[in-house]
C-alpha positions as CSV (number, residue, x, y, z in Angstrom):
1,M,-14.7,-4.6,-5.7
2,R,-11.3,-5.2,-7.1
3,K,-8.9,-7.6,-5.4
4,Y,-5.3,-6.7,-5.0
5,K,-2.2,-8.9,-4.7
6,I,0.6,-8.7,-2.1
7,G,3.3,-6.5,-3.5
8,E,1.0,-4.6,-5.8
9,K,1.2,-0.8,-5.8
10,I,-1.8,1.4,-5.3
11,Q,-2.0,4.9,-6.6
12,F,-4.3,7.3,-4.8
13,T,-6.8,9.2,-6.9
14,Q,-7.9,11.7,-4.2
15,N,-6.3,13.8,-1.6
16,A,-6.8,12.6,2.0
17,I,-5.5,13.2,5.5
18,I,-4.6,10.2,7.7
19,E,-3.7,10.2,11.4
20,T,-0.7,8.2,12.7
21,N,-0.7,6.2,15.9
22,K,1.0,9.1,17.6
23,G,-1.7,11.5,16.6
24,K,0.2,13.3,13.8
25,K,-1.8,14.2,10.7
26,V,-0.3,13.4,7.4
27,K,-1.5,14.5,4.0
28,I,-1.9,11.9,1.2
29,K,-2.0,13.6,-2.2
30,K,-3.5,12.5,-5.5
31,G,-0.8,10.4,-7.2
32,D,0.9,9.2,-4.0
33,E,1.6,5.4,-4.0
34,A,1.4,2.6,-1.4
35,M,2.2,-1.1,-1.6
36,V,0.1,-3.9,-0.3
37,I,2.2,-5.8,2.2
38,R,-0.1,-8.3,3.9
39,K,-3.7,-9.5,4.0
40,V,-5.3,-8.8,7.4
41,D,-8.6,-10.5,6.8
42,D,-11.2,-10.9,4.0
43,E,-12.0,-7.2,4.0
44,C,-8.7,-5.5,5.1
45,A,-5.1,-5.3,4.2
46,E,-2.0,-3.5,5.4
47,I,-0.3,-1.1,3.1
48,V,2.9,0.9,3.4
49,Y,3.2,4.3,1.8
50,V,6.1,4.6,-0.6
51,T,5.9,8.2,-1.9
52,G,4.8,11.5,-0.5
53,E,4.6,12.9,3.0
54,A,3.4,9.5,4.4
55,A,6.4,7.5,2.9
56,G,7.4,4.7,5.3
57,L,4.2,4.7,7.3
58,S,1.8,1.7,7.2
59,Q,-1.9,1.6,7.6
60,V,-4.7,-1.0,7.6
61,I,-7.3,-0.1,5.0
62,A,-10.5,-1.7,3.7
63,I,-9.4,-3.4,0.5
64,E,-9.7,-7.0,-0.6
65,V,-6.5,-9.0,-1.1
66,D,-6.5,-12.4,-2.8
67,G,-3.4,-13.5,-1.0
68,E,-1.4,-14.2,-4.1
69,L,2.0,-12.5,-4.6
70,N,2.5,-10.0,-7.4
71,A,5.1,-12.2,-9.2
72,N,6.1,-9.5,-11.7
73,Y,7.0,-7.1,-9.0
74,F,9.1,-9.5,-7.0
75,A,10.9,-10.9,-10.2
76,K,11.8,-7.3,-11.1
77,K,13.2,-6.6,-7.6
78,I,15.3,-9.8,-7.7
79,M,16.7,-8.8,-11.1
80,E,17.6,-5.3,-9.9
81,E,19.6,-6.9,-7.0
82,L,21.7,-9.1,-9.3
């Protein structure tokens, strides 16, 4: 299984439907993106959706995160702010 880094973007390859904490169902479409925001444990991480109908929502999913930061992403963000 591939390990992800905090700050790394994930692009979904399949359509799916997720349910929010309030019971609302949201459609995830192929091509939608999310970003890994924290490692929960050795088998799970929290992501936040950045595109599509679920943009702004977070979810804990079963992916491995090595705990390292995606340095390229954060360097780019800092340069954009200057």
